[in-house]
Phi, psi and omega in degrees: 000129179288164181294328177293323176294323177298317178300313181300313182297315182288328174297316179300330180273356178077024183271080187301314183296317180294320178300315178302314181295320181291322177297316177302314181295318180299318178296319179296329180277359175090011176288136183291150179299322179299317180293319179298318180296310185287308188272345179254290188288306182293321178302315179296318181292328177297319179296315179299317180299318180294318179294323178296317180297326182267011180060030176269335171227165185232183187309314181302318179294322178295319181296318180288326176295318179296324177296319178294321176301313180297322179296317179292320180296323180300317178291322187281335190307312180302322179290322177298318180295315182292332177275353180075023179279120182257154170302153181288345178173183181235147175227140170265131182227143180192168167261137190289169183307135177088353184243125184258006182283137181225358183296311180298317179299316180295323179295314178298317179303312180300318182291322179292318177299329177292350175263005180086021179255129178282132181252131170262101186267113182270355177088216184244165177055053187258124180288149181308319183297324178298323179292315177303313180299319181294321177297315181297316183287323187268338186074019181301146180256353180229141171238122181251121185242123178252143174213128183253359183235145177295335180282342182251346184300332181289345175289343174297322176294322178302321180294314179300317178298319181293321177296321179294315180297329180276358180076021184251353188302321183286348184266351183229154170260128181258121178252133180236152179194178182128159188310314184275352186280140178232170176298320180299316179295317179301318178295318183297322184269357176084026175286157180275336188205137170230136174228155185278334184216169185295322181295317178294324178298317180296318179295319179296318179300316179297322182297333180290345180255005183261000000 
């Protein structure tokens, strides 16, 4: 088993300390930061995402895997910078105005970051104008909107309308999700993408940069 495969396997098991040590060792052995990221960390997170989608693992396992991913990335970041490895793109992510739920949003964020996409996390209860400002400032190409209540899901449309009014709608892909959200609702409000789970959201986000 190669060291990148070891990193992937231990990430899937949520072994943060071992992942950090293996990333350090891989760098010392001369493995490129790009290879460690792609074949170790992202590869491992992809397996976790697929298992999550198939109900083979659940939220706790995803969270510990994401923690291991973050531990490995922390060690790897200086090498990525020195090698000039950039994220494949940026996404703005938040829970919409009036909604304080963040578990689903955090899960999607972790899975998207596991695809090599940098996330600008605005948190919860976020007004449309803040999202517009964040897109303008960050140059993000994706906006991910979470809503867990039937009373707040319509604020996803408010964000899309605000992006249109600001002249930014054509520059971003808007992804929507959350318990009450459906494909039909996403179509009605003019969103670009709806997914049922965090793993599918991460795959869809990556596809927008391919």
